[in-house]
BALOBA-1460 file (C-alpha; in Angstrom, 3 decimals):
// residues 369
<rec num="1" residu="x" x="-4.196" y="63.355" z="-5.414"/>
<rec num="2" residu="x" x="-5.426" y="64.273" z="-1.514"/>
<rec num="3" residu="x" x="-4.712" y="62.647" z="2.048"/>
<rec num="4" residu="x" x="-6.202" y="62.985" z="5.386"/>
<rec num="5" residu="x" x="-5.684" y="65.159" z="8.514"/>
<rec num="6" residu="x" x="-6.914" y="63.303" z="11.411"/>
<rec num="7" residu="x" x="-9.262" y="64.467" z="14.240"/>
<rec num="8" residu="x" x="-6.770" y="65.855" z="16.596"/>
<rec num="9" residu="x" x="-3.038" y="66.351" z="16.949"/>
<rec num="10" residu="x" x="-0.590" y="63.759" z="15.027"/>
<rec num="11" residu="x" x="1.488" y="62.540" z="12.995"/>
<rec num="12" residu="x" x="-0.114" y="62.046" z="9.105"/>
<rec num="13" residu="x" x="1.234" y="60.858" z="5.873"/>
<rec num="14" residu="x" x="4.558" y="61.417" z="5.250"/>
<rec num="15" residu="x" x="5.499" y="63.256" z="8.482"/>
<rec num="16" residu="x" x="3.569" y="65.890" z="8.151"/>
<rec num="17" residu="x" x="2.716" y="67.280" z="11.134"/>
<rec num="18" residu="x" x="-1.045" y="67.854" z="11.870"/>
<rec num="19" residu="x" x="-3.635" y="69.154" z="14.380"/>
<rec num="20" residu="x" x="-6.626" y="69.556" z="11.999"/>
<rec num="21" residu="x" x="-9.997" y="69.575" z="13.087"/>
<rec num="22" residu="x" x="-12.852" y="68.687" z="10.886"/>
<rec num="23" residu="x" x="-15.861" y="71.055" z="10.579"/>
<rec num="24" residu="x" x="-18.381" y="68.114" z="10.902"/>
<rec num="25" residu="x" x="-16.201" y="65.836" z="14.018"/>
<rec num="26" residu="x" x="-14.866" y="64.038" z="11.040"/>
<rec num="27" residu="x" x="-11.999" y="63.867" z="8.946"/>
<rec num="28" residu="x" x="-10.904" y="66.611" z="6.653"/>
<rec num="29" residu="x" x="-9.521" y="66.274" z="3.709"/>
<rec num="30" residu="x" x="-6.202" y="67.980" z="2.627"/>
<rec num="31" residu="x" x="-4.021" y="68.630" z="-0.440"/>
<rec num="32" residu="x" x="-1.103" y="66.533" z="-0.954"/>
<rec num="33" residu="x" x="1.143" y="69.699" z="-2.146"/>
<rec num="34" residu="x" x="0.252" y="71.883" z="0.097"/>
<rec num="35" residu="x" x="1.759" y="69.344" z="2.726"/>
<rec num="36" residu="x" x="4.717" y="69.015" z="0.682"/>
<rec num="37" residu="x" x="5.130" y="72.795" z="0.475"/>
<rec num="38" residu="x" x="4.299" y="73.153" z="4.311"/>
<rec num="39" residu="x" x="7.473" y="70.024" z="4.959"/>
<rec num="40" residu="x" x="9.462" y="72.528" z="2.419"/>
<rec num="41" residu="x" x="9.142" y="75.435" z="4.107"/>
<rec num="42" residu="x" x="9.841" y="74.295" z="7.342"/>
<rec num="43" residu="x" x="12.667" y="71.901" z="6.565"/>
<rec num="44" residu="x" x="16.452" y="74.096" z="7.351"/>
<rec num="45" residu="x" x="19.593" y="72.535" z="6.345"/>
<rec num="46" residu="x" x="22.928" y="73.451" z="8.431"/>
<rec num="47" residu="x" x="24.055" y="76.031" z="5.703"/>
<rec num="48" residu="x" x="20.892" y="77.852" z="6.328"/>
<rec num="49" residu="x" x="22.343" y="79.654" z="9.563"/>
<rec num="50" residu="x" x="25.884" y="79.984" z="8.493"/>
<rec num="51" residu="x" x="27.073" y="82.874" z="7.444"/>
<rec num="52" residu="x" x="30.630" y="84.380" z="7.183"/>
<rec num="53" residu="x" x="34.099" y="82.921" z="8.175"/>
<rec num="54" residu="x" x="34.779" y="82.287" z="11.956"/>
<rec num="55" residu="x" x="37.848" y="84.812" z="12.820"/>
<rec num="56" residu="x" x="38.444" y="82.825" z="15.868"/>
<rec num="57" residu="x" x="41.105" y="81.228" z="16.804"/>
<rec num="58" residu="x" x="41.735" y="77.327" z="15.410"/>
<rec num="59" residu="x" x="41.005" y="75.533" z="18.772"/>
<rec num="60" residu="x" x="39.060" y="78.220" z="20.465"/>
<rec num="61" residu="x" x="36.274" y="76.987" z="22.142"/>
<rec num="62" residu="x" x="33.648" y="79.660" z="20.433"/>
<rec num="63" residu="x" x="33.877" y="77.052" z="17.117"/>
<rec num="64" residu="x" x="32.305" y="74.074" z="18.982"/>
<rec num="65" residu="x" x="29.297" y="76.592" z="20.528"/>
<rec num="66" residu="x" x="29.127" y="77.892" z="17.309"/>
<rec num="67" residu="x" x="28.647" y="74.452" z="15.532"/>
<rec num="68" residu="x" x="26.526" y="73.273" z="18.198"/>
<rec num="69" residu="x" x="23.514" y="76.661" z="18.241"/>
<rec num="70" residu="x" x="23.961" y="76.488" z="14.197"/>
<rec num="71" residu="x" x="23.053" y="72.186" z="14.219"/>
<rec num="72" residu="x" x="19.974" y="73.290" z="17.635"/>
<rec num="73" residu="x" x="18.510" y="75.865" z="15.081"/>
<rec num="74" residu="x" x="18.326" y="73.361" z="12.327"/>
<rec num="75" residu="x" x="17.291" y="70.272" z="14.016"/>
<rec num="76" residu="x" x="14.433" y="72.931" z="15.975"/>
<rec num="77" residu="x" x="13.956" y="74.052" z="12.467"/>
<rec num="78" residu="x" x="13.696" y="77.700" z="13.714"/>
<rec num="79" residu="x" x="12.625" y="79.810" z="10.871"/>
<rec num="80" residu="x" x="16.102" y="82.598" z="10.504"/>
<rec num="81" residu="x" x="13.421" y="85.601" z="10.464"/>
<rec num="82" residu="x" x="12.256" y="84.296" z="13.807"/>
<rec num="83" residu="x" x="15.582" y="83.999" z="15.558"/>
<rec num="84" residu="x" x="18.014" y="86.505" z="16.737"/>
<rec num="85" residu="x" x="21.114" y="86.486" z="18.532"/>
<rec num="86" residu="x" x="22.457" y="89.023" z="20.987"/>
<rec num="87" residu="x" x="26.007" y="89.571" z="21.991"/>
<rec num="88" residu="x" x="27.950" y="92.478" z="24.230"/>
<rec num="89" residu="x" x="32.454" y="92.393" z="23.321"/>
<rec num="90" residu="x" x="34.639" y="89.677" z="23.085"/>
<rec num="91" residu="x" x="35.515" y="87.351" z="21.236"/>
<rec num="92" residu="x" x="32.526" y="85.293" z="22.069"/>
<rec num="93" residu="x" x="30.245" y="88.758" z="21.329"/>
<rec num="94" residu="x" x="31.251" y="88.036" z="17.572"/>
<rec num="95" residu="x" x="29.304" y="84.664" z="17.061"/>
<rec num="96" residu="x" x="25.819" y="86.526" z="15.891"/>
<rec num="97" residu="x" x="27.685" y="87.655" z="12.459"/>
<rec num="98" residu="x" x="28.425" y="84.121" z="11.535"/>
<rec num="99" residu="x" x="24.434" y="83.111" z="12.064"/>
<rec num="100" residu="x" x="22.511" y="84.113" z="9.984"/>
<rec num="101" residu="x" x="20.138" y="85.408" z="11.466"/>
<rec num="102" residu="x" x="18.757" y="88.368" z="13.136"/>
<rec num="103" residu="x" x="21.899" y="89.959" z="15.347"/>
<rec num="104" residu="x" x="22.852" y="92.136" z="17.558"/>
<rec num="105" residu="x" x="26.094" y="92.692" z="18.327"/>
<rec num="106" residu="x" x="25.664" y="95.300" z="21.583"/>
<rec num="107" residu="x" x="27.787" y="97.923" z="23.777"/>
<rec num="108" residu="x" x="30.389" y="95.754" z="26.606"/>
<rec num="109" residu="x" x="28.399" y="93.680" z="29.136"/>
<rec num="110" residu="x" x="24.883" y="95.371" z="27.762"/>
<rec num="111" residu="x" x="23.802" y="92.397" z="25.711"/>
<rec num="112" residu="x" x="21.281" y="90.963" z="28.800"/>
<rec num="113" residu="x" x="18.951" y="94.191" z="28.913"/>
<rec num="114" residu="x" x="18.610" y="94.540" z="25.169"/>
<rec num="115" residu="x" x="17.473" y="90.927" z="24.666"/>
<rec num="116" residu="x" x="15.118" y="92.161" z="27.388"/>
<rec num="117" residu="x" x="13.505" y="94.465" z="25.557"/>
<rec num="118" residu="x" x="13.320" y="91.707" z="22.519"/>
<rec num="119" residu="x" x="11.269" y="89.726" z="24.743"/>
<rec num="120" residu="x" x="9.238" y="92.512" z="25.246"/>
<rec num="121" residu="x" x="8.721" y="93.866" z="21.936"/>
<rec num="122" residu="x" x="8.816" y="90.607" z="19.525"/>
<rec num="123" residu="x" x="7.917" y="87.583" z="21.950"/>
<rec num="124" residu="x" x="7.517" y="85.876" z="18.638"/>
<rec num="125" residu="x" x="11.012" y="85.585" z="18.559"/>
<rec num="126" residu="x" x="13.293" y="82.952" z="20.116"/>
<rec num="127" residu="x" x="16.094" y="84.734" z="22.082"/>
<rec num="128" residu="x" x="19.576" y="83.656" z="22.219"/>
<rec num="129" residu="x" x="21.851" y="85.695" z="23.794"/>
<rec num="130" residu="x" x="26.146" y="84.968" z="23.857"/>
<rec num="131" residu="x" x="28.797" y="86.604" z="26.611"/>
<rec num="132" residu="x" x="32.056" y="86.480" z="27.638"/>
<rec num="133" residu="x" x="33.217" y="86.336" z="31.344"/>
<rec num="134" residu="x" x="34.628" y="89.705" z="31.575"/>
<rec num="135" residu="x" x="31.295" y="90.543" z="29.976"/>
<rec num="136" residu="x" x="28.940" y="88.828" z="31.820"/>
<rec num="137" residu="x" x="30.727" y="89.248" z="35.082"/>
<rec num="138" residu="x" x="32.459" y="92.185" z="35.143"/>
<rec num="139" residu="x" x="31.135" y="95.336" z="33.463"/>
<rec num="140" residu="x" x="28.002" y="93.511" z="32.920"/>
<rec num="141" residu="x" x="27.078" y="91.885" z="36.266"/>
<rec num="142" residu="x" x="24.249" y="94.107" z="37.247"/>
<rec num="143" residu="x" x="22.172" y="93.717" z="34.330"/>
<rec num="144" residu="x" x="23.180" y="89.479" z="34.815"/>
<rec num="145" residu="x" x="21.996" y="89.492" z="38.069"/>
<rec num="146" residu="x" x="18.341" y="91.125" z="37.525"/>
<rec num="147" residu="x" x="18.093" y="88.710" z="34.271"/>
<rec num="148" residu="x" x="18.151" y="86.054" z="36.526"/>
<rec num="149" residu="x" x="15.186" y="87.558" z="38.565"/>
<rec num="150" residu="x" x="13.709" y="88.299" z="35.729"/>
<rec num="151" residu="x" x="13.417" y="84.727" z="34.234"/>
<rec num="152" residu="x" x="12.298" y="86.110" z="30.410"/>
<rec num="153" residu="x" x="12.336" y="83.443" z="28.430"/>
<rec num="154" residu="x" x="15.613" y="83.213" z="26.858"/>
<rec num="155" residu="x" x="19.154" y="80.289" z="26.280"/>
<rec num="156" residu="x" x="22.240" y="82.401" z="27.444"/>
<rec num="157" residu="x" x="25.420" y="81.129" z="27.253"/>
<rec num="158" residu="x" x="28.803" y="81.971" z="29.018"/>
<rec num="159" residu="x" x="31.439" y="81.460" z="27.003"/>
<rec num="160" residu="x" x="34.014" y="81.072" z="29.931"/>
<rec num="161" residu="x" x="37.874" y="80.679" z="29.441"/>
<rec num="162" residu="x" x="38.673" y="82.948" z="32.608"/>
<rec num="163" residu="x" x="40.504" y="85.631" z="30.780"/>
<rec num="164" residu="x" x="40.030" y="88.469" z="28.877"/>
<rec num="165" residu="x" x="41.264" y="87.347" z="24.923"/>
<rec num="166" residu="x" x="40.242" y="90.224" z="23.012"/>
<rec num="167" residu="x" x="41.879" y="92.832" z="24.895"/>
<rec num="168" residu="x" x="45.322" y="90.381" z="25.131"/>
<rec num="169" residu="x" x="45.304" y="88.595" z="28.132"/>
<rec num="170" residu="x" x="44.010" y="90.418" z="31.001"/>
<rec num="171" residu="x" x="42.444" y="88.731" z="34.664"/>
<rec num="172" residu="x" x="39.087" y="88.686" z="34.056"/>
<rec num="173" residu="x" x="36.500" y="87.723" z="37.376"/>
<rec num="174" residu="x" x="36.641" y="83.879" z="36.845"/>
<rec num="175" residu="x" x="40.402" y="83.720" z="36.161"/>
<rec num="176" residu="x" x="41.833" y="81.390" z="39.330"/>
<rec num="177" residu="x" x="44.090" y="82.591" z="42.187"/>
<rec num="178" residu="x" x="47.753" y="82.365" z="40.927"/>
<rec num="179" residu="x" x="46.571" y="82.597" z="36.833"/>
<rec num="180" residu="x" x="49.410" y="85.497" z="35.196"/>
<rec num="181" residu="x" x="48.572" y="87.852" z="32.850"/>
<rec num="182" residu="x" x="49.197" y="91.520" z="31.611"/>
<rec num="183" residu="x" x="47.250" y="93.043" z="34.625"/>
<rec num="184" residu="x" x="48.098" y="90.227" z="37.343"/>
<rec num="185" residu="x" x="52.026" y="89.624" z="36.301"/>
<rec num="186" residu="x" x="52.583" y="87.692" z="39.942"/>
<rec num="187" residu="x" x="49.553" y="86.276" z="39.404"/>
<rec num="188" residu="x" x="45.845" y="86.557" z="40.429"/>
<rec num="189" residu="x" x="45.514" y="87.878" z="43.605"/>
<rec num="190" residu="x" x="41.836" y="86.627" z="44.535"/>
<rec num="191" residu="x" x="39.431" y="83.960" z="44.301"/>
<rec num="192" residu="x" x="37.772" y="83.291" z="41.229"/>
<rec num="193" residu="x" x="34.360" y="84.144" z="40.951"/>
<rec num="194" residu="x" x="31.858" y="81.085" z="40.113"/>
<rec num="195" residu="x" x="29.354" y="82.268" z="37.889"/>
<rec num="196" residu="x" x="27.093" y="79.204" z="38.661"/>
<rec num="197" residu="x" x="26.910" y="79.595" z="42.650"/>
<rec num="198" residu="x" x="25.832" y="83.462" z="41.846"/>
<rec num="199" residu="x" x="23.241" y="82.326" z="39.505"/>
<rec num="200" residu="x" x="22.220" y="79.737" z="42.080"/>
<rec num="201" residu="x" x="21.775" y="82.302" z="44.866"/>
<rec num="202" residu="x" x="19.458" y="84.606" z="42.806"/>
<rec num="203" residu="x" x="16.076" y="84.725" z="43.711"/>
<rec num="204" residu="x" x="13.666" y="83.113" z="40.983"/>
<rec num="205" residu="x" x="16.318" y="81.463" z="39.101"/>
<rec num="206" residu="x" x="14.964" y="78.549" z="36.773"/>
<rec num="207" residu="x" x="17.948" y="77.167" z="34.210"/>
<rec num="208" residu="x" x="21.262" y="76.414" z="35.082"/>
<rec num="209" residu="x" x="23.787" y="74.325" z="33.793"/>
<rec num="210" residu="x" x="27.312" y="73.827" z="32.829"/>
<rec num="211" residu="x" x="29.025" y="71.980" z="30.188"/>
<rec num="212" residu="x" x="32.664" y="71.911" z="28.217"/>
<rec num="213" residu="x" x="33.502" y="72.824" z="24.931"/>
<rec num="214" residu="x" x="36.029" y="69.405" z="24.062"/>
<rec num="215" residu="x" x="32.705" y="67.203" z="25.044"/>
<rec num="216" residu="x" x="30.574" y="68.380" z="21.717"/>
<rec num="217" residu="x" x="27.584" y="65.507" z="22.006"/>
<rec num="218" residu="x" x="26.728" y="67.004" z="25.834"/>
<rec num="219" residu="x" x="27.597" y="70.510" z="25.034"/>
<rec num="220" residu="x" x="24.693" y="70.005" z="22.039"/>
<rec num="221" residu="x" x="22.404" y="68.145" z="24.353"/>
<rec num="222" residu="x" x="22.680" y="70.714" z="27.352"/>
<rec num="223" residu="x" x="21.837" y="73.945" z="24.741"/>
<rec num="224" residu="x" x="18.850" y="71.833" z="23.514"/>
<rec num="225" residu="x" x="17.677" y="71.469" z="27.260"/>
<rec num="226" residu="x" x="18.391" y="74.891" z="27.730"/>
<rec num="227" residu="x" x="16.169" y="76.199" z="24.779"/>
<rec num="228" residu="x" x="13.078" y="74.104" z="25.572"/>
<rec num="229" residu="x" x="13.268" y="75.733" z="28.962"/>
<rec num="230" residu="x" x="10.684" y="77.994" z="29.510"/>
<rec num="231" residu="x" x="12.373" y="81.222" z="31.214"/>
<rec num="232" residu="x" x="16.316" y="82.536" z="31.677"/>
<rec num="233" residu="x" x="18.446" y="79.200" z="30.847"/>
<rec num="234" residu="x" x="21.754" y="80.258" z="31.368"/>
<rec num="235" residu="x" x="24.593" y="78.268" z="30.536"/>
<rec num="236" residu="x" x="27.685" y="78.357" z="31.384"/>
<rec num="237" residu="x" x="30.227" y="76.874" z="28.555"/>
<rec num="238" residu="x" x="33.733" y="76.328" z="30.396"/>
<rec num="239" residu="x" x="36.387" y="77.198" z="27.086"/>
<rec num="240" residu="x" x="39.871" y="76.481" z="25.761"/>
<rec num="241" residu="x" x="41.628" y="79.719" z="24.200"/>
<rec num="242" residu="x" x="44.243" y="78.548" z="22.726"/>
<rec num="243" residu="x" x="46.223" y="81.873" z="22.290"/>
<rec num="244" residu="x" x="46.485" y="83.344" z="26.005"/>
<rec num="245" residu="x" x="45.853" y="80.040" z="28.238"/>
<rec num="246" residu="x" x="46.801" y="77.562" z="26.069"/>
<rec num="247" residu="x" x="47.256" y="74.579" z="28.411"/>
<rec num="248" residu="x" x="45.138" y="76.279" z="30.969"/>
<rec num="249" residu="x" x="43.105" y="72.998" z="30.784"/>
<rec num="250" residu="x" x="44.730" y="70.664" z="29.959"/>
<rec num="251" residu="x" x="44.590" y="68.181" z="32.886"/>
<rec num="252" residu="x" x="40.973" y="68.281" z="32.805"/>
<rec num="253" residu="x" x="40.725" y="67.409" z="28.859"/>
<rec num="254" residu="x" x="43.155" y="64.317" z="28.617"/>
<rec num="255" residu="x" x="42.127" y="63.046" z="32.382"/>
<rec num="256" residu="x" x="38.713" y="61.897" z="32.444"/>
<rec num="257" residu="x" x="38.449" y="61.564" z="35.930"/>
<rec num="258" residu="x" x="38.951" y="65.522" z="36.260"/>
<rec num="259" residu="x" x="34.909" y="65.507" z="34.646"/>
<rec num="260" residu="x" x="31.693" y="64.756" z="36.614"/>
<rec num="261" residu="x" x="28.854" y="64.122" z="34.270"/>
<rec num="262" residu="x" x="25.787" y="64.725" z="36.030"/>
<rec num="263" residu="x" x="22.673" y="62.652" z="34.705"/>
<rec num="264" residu="x" x="19.055" y="62.158" z="35.659"/>
<rec num="265" residu="x" x="15.266" y="61.336" z="33.793"/>
<rec num="266" residu="x" x="15.185" y="65.089" z="34.392"/>
<rec num="267" residu="x" x="18.604" y="66.403" z="32.999"/>
<rec num="268" residu="x" x="20.851" y="65.012" z="30.553"/>
<rec num="269" residu="x" x="21.082" y="61.123" z="29.314"/>
<rec num="270" residu="x" x="24.879" y="60.249" z="29.172"/>
<rec num="271" residu="x" x="25.239" y="57.223" z="26.609"/>
<rec num="272" residu="x" x="27.417" y="54.114" z="26.768"/>
<rec num="273" residu="x" x="30.065" y="55.170" z="24.574"/>
<rec num="274" residu="x" x="30.601" y="58.821" z="27.053"/>
<rec num="275" residu="x" x="29.842" y="56.330" z="30.356"/>
<rec num="276" residu="x" x="32.846" y="54.245" z="28.999"/>
<rec num="277" residu="x" x="35.730" y="57.274" z="28.997"/>
<rec num="278" residu="x" x="33.882" y="59.394" z="31.651"/>
<rec num="279" residu="x" x="32.838" y="57.103" z="34.578"/>
<rec num="280" residu="x" x="32.570" y="59.758" z="37.046"/>
<rec num="281" residu="x" x="28.523" y="60.309" z="36.805"/>
<rec num="282" residu="x" x="26.614" y="60.949" z="39.334"/>
<rec num="283" residu="x" x="22.696" y="60.534" z="39.322"/>
<rec num="284" residu="x" x="21.684" y="64.574" z="40.417"/>
<rec num="285" residu="x" x="18.282" y="65.533" z="40.505"/>
<rec num="286" residu="x" x="17.885" y="69.088" z="39.443"/>
<rec num="287" residu="x" x="15.042" y="70.006" z="41.297"/>
<rec num="288" residu="x" x="17.183" y="69.998" z="44.444"/>
<rec num="289" residu="x" x="18.702" y="73.529" z="45.043"/>
<rec num="290" residu="x" x="20.632" y="72.948" z="47.406"/>
<rec num="291" residu="x" x="22.432" y="69.831" z="46.214"/>
<rec num="292" residu="x" x="22.268" y="72.113" z="43.104"/>
<rec num="293" residu="x" x="24.649" y="74.452" z="45.005"/>
<rec num="294" residu="x" x="27.126" y="72.100" z="46.622"/>
<rec num="295" residu="x" x="27.785" y="70.578" z="43.399"/>
<rec num="296" residu="x" x="28.291" y="73.826" z="41.363"/>
<rec num="297" residu="x" x="30.839" y="74.758" z="44.900"/>
<rec num="298" residu="x" x="33.174" y="71.980" z="43.281"/>
<rec num="299" residu="x" x="35.631" y="73.235" z="40.996"/>
<rec num="300" residu="x" x="37.209" y="69.478" z="40.586"/>
<rec num="301" residu="x" x="36.177" y="67.679" z="38.999"/>
<rec num="302" residu="x" x="34.457" y="70.001" z="36.861"/>
<rec num="303" residu="x" x="30.202" y="69.574" z="36.712"/>
<rec num="304" residu="x" x="28.906" y="68.921" z="33.470"/>
<rec num="305" residu="x" x="25.113" y="68.634" z="32.749"/>
<rec num="306" residu="x" x="21.954" y="70.261" z="34.095"/>
<rec num="307" residu="x" x="22.071" y="71.317" z="37.712"/>
<rec num="308" residu="x" x="18.597" y="73.078" z="38.718"/>
<rec num="309" residu="x" x="15.467" y="73.148" z="36.885"/>
<rec num="310" residu="x" x="12.268" y="74.898" z="37.798"/>
<rec num="311" residu="x" x="9.857" y="75.001" z="34.965"/>
<rec num="312" residu="x" x="6.858" y="76.831" z="37.439"/>
<rec num="313" residu="x" x="9.116" y="80.265" z="38.157"/>
<rec num="314" residu="x" x="7.185" y="83.050" z="36.731"/>
<rec num="315" residu="x" x="8.697" y="84.930" z="33.539"/>
<rec num="316" residu="x" x="8.023" y="88.753" z="33.910"/>
<rec num="317" residu="x" x="7.536" y="89.281" z="30.339"/>
<rec num="318" residu="x" x="3.802" y="87.273" z="31.293"/>
<rec num="319" residu="x" x="3.593" y="89.911" z="33.462"/>
<rec num="320" residu="x" x="4.490" y="92.901" z="31.054"/>
<rec num="321" residu="x" x="3.681" y="92.163" z="27.916"/>
<rec num="322" residu="x" x="1.070" y="93.975" z="25.622"/>
<rec num="323" residu="x" x="-0.724" y="91.419" z="23.345"/>
<rec num="324" residu="x" x="-1.146" y="94.102" z="20.674"/>
<rec num="325" residu="x" x="0.201" y="93.609" z="17.063"/>
<rec num="326" residu="x" x="2.706" y="96.486" z="17.077"/>
<rec num="327" residu="x" x="1.926" y="97.904" z="13.921"/>
<rec num="328" residu="x" x="3.465" y="100.380" z="11.466"/>
<rec num="329" residu="x" x="1.119" y="103.256" z="13.600"/>
<rec num="330" residu="x" x="1.486" y="101.523" z="16.507"/>
<rec num="331" residu="x" x="4.953" y="101.997" z="16.872"/>
<rec num="332" residu="x" x="4.515" y="105.566" z="14.852"/>
<rec num="333" residu="x" x="1.885" y="106.694" z="17.849"/>
<rec num="334" residu="x" x="3.723" y="105.537" z="20.726"/>
<rec num="335" residu="x" x="6.960" y="107.836" z="19.452"/>
<rec num="336" residu="x" x="4.746" y="110.635" z="18.798"/>
<rec num="337" residu="x" x="3.218" y="110.188" z="22.444"/>
<rec num="338" residu="x" x="6.896" y="110.265" z="24.207"/>
<rec num="339" residu="x" x="7.911" y="112.962" z="21.482"/>
<rec num="340" residu="x" x="4.890" y="115.258" z="23.411"/>
<rec num="341" residu="x" x="5.905" y="114.883" z="26.947"/>
<rec num="342" residu="x" x="9.485" y="117.502" z="25.792"/>
<rec num="343" residu="x" x="7.921" y="119.459" z="23.260"/>
<rec num="344" residu="x" x="8.136" y="123.342" z="23.493"/>
<rec num="345" residu="x" x="4.597" y="124.229" z="21.724"/>
<rec num="346" residu="x" x="4.903" y="127.825" z="19.320"/>
<rec num="347" residu="x" x="2.242" y="130.858" z="21.036"/>
<rec num="348" residu="x" x="-0.197" y="131.266" z="17.351"/>
<rec num="349" residu="x" x="-2.650" y="133.157" z="17.048"/>
<rec num="350" residu="x" x="-4.872" y="130.074" z="16.225"/>
<rec num="351" residu="x" x="-6.530" y="129.071" z="19.211"/>
<rec num="352" residu="x" x="-8.077" y="126.264" z="17.227"/>
<rec num="353" residu="x" x="-4.945" y="124.923" z="16.524"/>
<rec num="354" residu="x" x="-2.994" y="121.580" z="18.230"/>
<rec num="355" residu="x" x="-0.611" y="123.419" z="19.942"/>
<rec num="356" residu="x" x="-2.406" y="125.836" z="21.504"/>
<rec num="357" residu="x" x="-4.993" y="123.617" z="22.421"/>
<rec num="358" residu="x" x="-2.464" y="121.611" z="24.156"/>
<rec num="359" residu="x" x="-1.163" y="124.715" z="25.901"/>
<rec num="360" residu="x" x="-4.775" y="125.603" z="27.092"/>
<rec num="361" residu="x" x="-5.118" y="122.300" z="28.506"/>
<rec num="362" residu="x" x="-1.831" y="121.370" z="29.894"/>
<rec num="363" residu="x" x="-2.633" y="124.856" z="31.633"/>
<rec num="364" residu="x" x="-6.126" y="124.484" z="32.859"/>
<rec num="365" residu="x" x="-4.939" y="121.126" z="34.190"/>
<rec num="366" residu="x" x="-1.867" y="123.239" z="36.466"/>
<rec num="367" residu="x" x="-3.985" y="126.077" z="37.365"/>
<rec num="368" residu="x" x="-7.455" y="125.130" z="37.003"/>
<rec num="369" residu="x" x="-8.311" y="128.508" z="34.822"/>
């Protein structure tokens, strides 16, 4: 049985995406079995991205983020072998363990430079980054600032619960003033760092959004918009920590008037169901950087949505990418070339040997003899 691929790009029979152009300018016949095979290969279930049983506490916001991410991967039909999650250290950084994709559970504060290396070496991969507030905004702050400036294409999630959870309740850079922790028993002395205003103040910023873990519809919608953005998409997720700060966000959780939803045709779409509960809604143009900074400065109500978006900002990997296919031999030759720079070649009698020849070439270059 045959069906037809139309000249141009479109959706063919049975919903198969087609982009064929016939050699004679006419329609090009294709086999229905090939279509079904392609459909099967491109279709993924939610279970295809699930791995292991999450060990986070019941009620932890990390669970909501994991669910949204897995839904996103399924809906975008991301091949697990072409997807990678990179994390640092902390409760949030266990997320790659629960994704049936490639993953790197790296060093504290070092998720972003590793993700940048992956983007340069393997631009064909979809790169996601998960970091906690201490992981990103403290030990990893320098990498965070420059990653914004590089604007490399990746989806970056800041899991912000205002506390160091894995190391048992120490104040983090985003802990609000007065918060009592094991390191600030009389209350935090400093005003909290605002990740939104910091990000919006860095050169080449291209995408900044904020969402809360208890509105799953907007959490998913925001992560989807971040994924489709071409550049460094920074999403701050304000999340609960039921173990160390069980009531910390209750006033925002139970009072819809403490949430400000941002909507726009180039941002999020607030449906009727959400607008009934969350009545504070602002029409915010995400291309307006100055207004984005004003909105980001507000803490009550919590702004939820896309604050800033600029698709025209250049991406670093496009200026530095190597278009050559990274074959095993190319990687091997590259490594050997680097090792050769530090090799001390032995003295040998055979002047035609590689080692002596390289020594002679080096001497001639240095001394002109």
